[in-house]
N, C-alpha and C positions, 0 to 999 in steps of 0.2 A: 575252585572254578568261579569265574563270574556269569553273572544270571542269563548275561546274556549270548553262553554257552548252549541255553536246553533250547534256544532256535538253531542250531546249527547240532545237532545231535547225528550221530553217521548209522548211516540205515539201508543194509544192501551193496551198497558201494558210494553211497548217494547220501543224501542229507536230509533228513525232515525235525520239525520244532516238536518240541514236549507239548503244546499248544494247540488246540484249534486256528486258524490264523484270518477264520471269515463266516458269516452267514449267523445265525441266532446264540452259538458258541464259543464264538468268538472270546482270546481269555483265557478258556479254561483250558484243563486240564485233559489232553483224549483218553477219551474208556475211561473219566474218572465219575460217571453218570451214577445218582443212586435211587434207584425206582421209588422206591418202599419211603422214602424219605420227600421225595416230589413230588406221590403223589396225598401224603398227608400232608404235605406241610407248605407245596405250591399256591395255593387258594390262599390262604392267609398273609405269607408273607408279600405275595404280586411276584412270584417272580417261577419262574417254568421249572428252573435250572435251580432248586435251592440245595442246597450239600453238593453241589459239584465243586470239586476241588479248583481254582485258580490261580490266575497268577495276580505277585506279590508285585508292583508298581503302579507307574503315574495309570490313573484311570483314563486319561486321553490314551495314550498308545494299547494296552490293553484289553478297552473295553466294556470293561464290567465292573463293580466298584467291589469293594472288598469289605461289605460291614458286617456286622457281626449280631445284631439286631436285623430276630424277624419281623417285627414289627414293621410296615412301611415308611412311617413317620417319623421311626426314630432311625431309620439302616443310615443316610448322611452320618448325622449324630453318631456314630455306632461306626464308621468308617474307622477299620485301624491304618490308615493312611496317612491321616492327621491327626496321629499318635497323641499328640495330647490335651484335642478334644475327643479322641476317642473313652484317654482314659478317667479325665474328667464325666463322660460319660457314663463311663463303668461306679462313679463315685470317690476315686482318686482324689485325691487332696497334693495338690505343692506343696 
């Protein structure tokens, strides 16, 4: 099934998205908040929604980065959407 189908899931005779589409949680999976991760890791990562599942796609469309390092200065370099840069960041060599 195409990823786009996650924006049109059937619900009670209508449709809904798997993701929040606006506000602070835009691009995050509905109901995926992890309170303990947020409590302990939001300040060091500078991300109040750390640990919440996110949409995998273009950052301009999803509204959030898909970083894999909690260190704020490494979040751009560890973004999985630029896979070659992500692999280099984590020590993989081509």
